[in-house]
C-alpha positions in Angstrom: 30.1 98.3 -22.3 31.3 95.0 -20.9 34.0 94.7 -18.2 37.5 95.5 -19.6 40.4 94.9 -17.2 42.8 97.8 -17.1 45.7 95.6 -18.2 43.7 93.9 -21.0 45.8 93.4 -24.1 44.2 90.4 -25.9 40.9 90.2 -27.7 39.1 87.4 -29.6 37.3 88.5 -32.7 34.9 86.3 -34.6 34.8 87.4 -38.2 32.2 86.4 -40.8 33.6 85.4 -44.1 31.4 84.6 -47.1 32.7 82.2 -49.8 31.1 82.2 -53.2 32.0 79.8 -56.0 31.1 81.2 -59.5 28.5 78.9 -61.0 27.4 77.4 -57.6 23.9 78.0 -56.3 24.8 78.1 -52.6 27.3 80.3 -50.7 29.3 79.2 -47.7 29.7 81.1 -44.5 32.6 80.8 -42.1 32.8 82.3 -38.7 36.6 82.5 -38.0 38.1 83.2 -34.6 41.2 85.5 -34.4 43.4 86.4 -31.4 44.3 90.1 -31.5 46.7 92.1 -29.4 45.3 95.6 -28.7 45.3 98.4 -26.1 41.6 99.1 -26.2 38.3 97.6 -27.6 38.3 100.3 -30.3 41.8 99.3 -31.4 40.8 95.6 -31.3 37.7 96.3 -33.5 39.8 98.2 -36.0 42.3 95.4 -36.1 39.6 92.9 -36.5 38.2 94.7 -39.5 41.7 95.0 -41.0 42.3 91.3 -40.4 39.0 90.4 -42.1 39.8 92.5 -45.1 43.3 91.0 -45.3 41.7 87.5 -45.5 39.7 88.4 -48.6 41.0 86.5 -51.6 40.1 85.1 -55.0 41.5 81.9 -56.6 40.6 79.0 -58.9 39.2 75.7 -57.6 39.9 72.2 -59.0 36.9 72.6 -61.3 38.5 75.8 -62.7 35.7 77.9 -61.1 36.5 81.3 -59.5 36.3 81.2 -55.7 35.8 84.5 -54.0 36.2 84.9 -50.2 34.8 88.2 -48.8 34.8 89.7 -45.3 31.3 90.4 -44.2 31.9 91.8 -40.7 32.7 91.3 -37.0 30.0 89.3 -35.3 31.7 89.0 -31.9 34.5 90.8 -30.1 35.5 89.7 -26.6 38.3 90.7 -24.2 40.5 88.0 -22.8 40.5 88.7 -19.1 43.3 86.2 -18.1 47.0 86.1 -19.0 47.7 83.9 -22.0 49.1 80.8 -20.3 48.4 77.1 -20.6 44.8 76.5 -19.5 43.7 80.2 -19.6 40.0 80.7 -20.4 39.9 82.7 -23.6 36.1 83.1 -24.1 32.8 81.6 -23.1 29.3 81.2 -24.6 26.4 81.3 -22.2 23.1 79.5 -22.9 20.2 79.0 -20.5 17.7 76.2 -20.2 19.7 73.6 -22.2 18.3 70.1 -21.9 20.5 67.0 -21.3 20.0 65.7 -24.8 21.1 69.1 -26.3 24.2 69.0 -24.1 25.1 65.5 -25.3 24.6 66.6 -29.0 27.1 69.4 -28.4 29.9 67.0 -27.4 31.1 64.7 -30.2 33.3 61.7 -29.5 37.0 62.5 -29.5 37.6 61.0 -32.9 35.0 63.3 -34.5 36.8 66.5 -33.4 38.3 68.3 -36.4 41.8 68.0 -35.0 41.5 64.1 -35.2 39.9 64.0 -38.6 42.2 63.2 -41.5 42.1 65.7 -44.4 40.6 64.6 -47.7 42.3 66.7 -50.4 40.7 64.9 -53.3 37.1 64.7 -51.9 34.4 66.4 -54.0 32.5 69.3 -52.4 29.5 71.3 -53.3 30.2 74.1 -53.7 33.9 73.3 -54.1 35.9 76.1 -52.5 39.2 74.3 -52.3 42.2 75.8 -54.0 43.3 74.0 -57.1 47.0 74.8 -56.4 46.7 73.5 -52.8 44.8 70.3 -53.7 47.3 69.5 -56.5 50.2 70.0 -54.1 48.5 67.9 -51.4 47.8 65.1 -53.8 51.4 65.2 -55.1 52.7 64.9 -51.5 50.3 62.0 -50.7 51.4 60.3 -54.0 55.1 60.6 -53.0 54.3 59.1 -49.5 52.7 56.0 -51.1 55.9 55.2 -53.1 
């Protein structure tokens, strides 16, 4: 078992979610990070599983296909060793023998980071796992802004 501080109360769980669109040939896999409050690794794991199951859903996409999101499992569970304050380290990923070119490929320009990328609610996807209801609402809002 890894090091767990006595006062540990926060954990980061990485959950694997599989998205299947009926009629599509490919699936989509998301690895989602969740911050969990728990008194022990065992409680954190149980909470991670409950969280993953609660994220399961089914809906219709803009092409009227059924989209099914299924929890596949917990692929990582780490304790947060520091108090949750601005600048606290939440987790780390260790790699050895990484070349300079690999390092540079890991770091996109600021404008390419997801937080700076504008959403495209009408953009076609394959497979299309967008929610029809959400896309229609977003397009409605965007249409209202253009007036």
